[in-house]
N, C-alpha and C positions, 0 to 999 in steps of 0.2 A: 496424614497425607491428604492433599487436595487434588482432585482430578476433575477435569472438564472433558466432555466429548463433543464432537461436532454434531452428533444427533441431538444431544440435550441443548446445546447452544443455538443451533439453527443459524440462519443468516438473514440479513435485511438487504434490501436494494438501496444503495447509496452511491451517488456520483457515477451511476451507470455500471456499478460493480455489485457482485454479491459479497457482502461484508460480514465477517464473524468477528465480533469484539472479543479480544483476549484480555487486555488490561485497560483500565482498572478492573479488578476482579472483585465484584461486589461482596461485601462481608468477609473478604479474605485479605486483600492487599491493594493499596493504591500507591503505585510507584510514581516517581516524578516524570514519567512518560506514559504514553498510551500506545497500544498496539492492536492491530487487526490482521486477519488473513483475508486477502481480497482475491476475487476471481473475475476475470474479464472474459466473456464468452467469445467464441470464434467470430471473427470479422466484426468485432465491436471495439469501441474505445471507451475509456473512462471519460467522465465529463471533464473538460478543460476547466481548471479552477486554480485558485491560490488561496492561501490562508496565512495567518501570522505565525504559525508554528513551523519549525524546521521539521524535516521528514526524511526518512530513509526507506527505500524500497529494497528488499532482498528477493530476487527472482527465484522462485522454487521450480517452476516448470513453464514451458510454452515458448512461443516465438512471437516476435513483433518488434515494436520500437517504442521508445519513450522520448518525449520532447519536454525539455526543461528550459524555460525561457526561450531563447533563440537557438538552442542546441538540440540536435536530434541524433539518437544513437540506437542501433539495433540492440535487442536484449537477448541474453542467453541464460540458461540455468546457472545459478551461482553468482550472477552479477549483482553488485550493490551500487545503488545510486543515492547520492545525498542531494536533497532539494532544500535550498535556503528558504526561510520564511518569506512570504509575500512574492514568491516566484511562481508564475503560471506553469502548470505541468499537465501532461496527458499521456496515458499509456494506451497503445493500440495493439490489439491482437491481430496478426496477419494470417493465422491459420484458418483453414476451412473447417477443421474438425476438432481441434484440441484447445482447451481453455488455457489462458495464462493465469498462473497462481503466484501470488507474492505476499510477503509479509510487509506491512507498513508499520513503522515505529515513528511516533511524532511527539514533539515536546516543545516547550517554550524555552528558547535559548536565552541565557543570561547575558553574558558578554561574548561578542563575536571574537573568534581567534584572529590574530593579526599577523 
């Protein structure tokens, strides 16, 4: 059995979020995707950015909105957002007191679905 804890892993500050790297899991497994748990503090936004990898956000908790390209949408627990590679995106926490927590899964897409 392999187990990781948030205390052991800790987090780093990246793209204006607290980020805990989940995969790849050093010395255990390197899947064809990467994943992190991200936290955006109250009244803050992630850094607007884009990258060549496709990405999915799975909202675990909190309130706010996400902008992907020119589209903006409110977020709620359980929402899942797909972000195509090279698309600018930003997540904003609109709460005065509670963080937004989400899982980010990202990968390099081979062929685009048509």
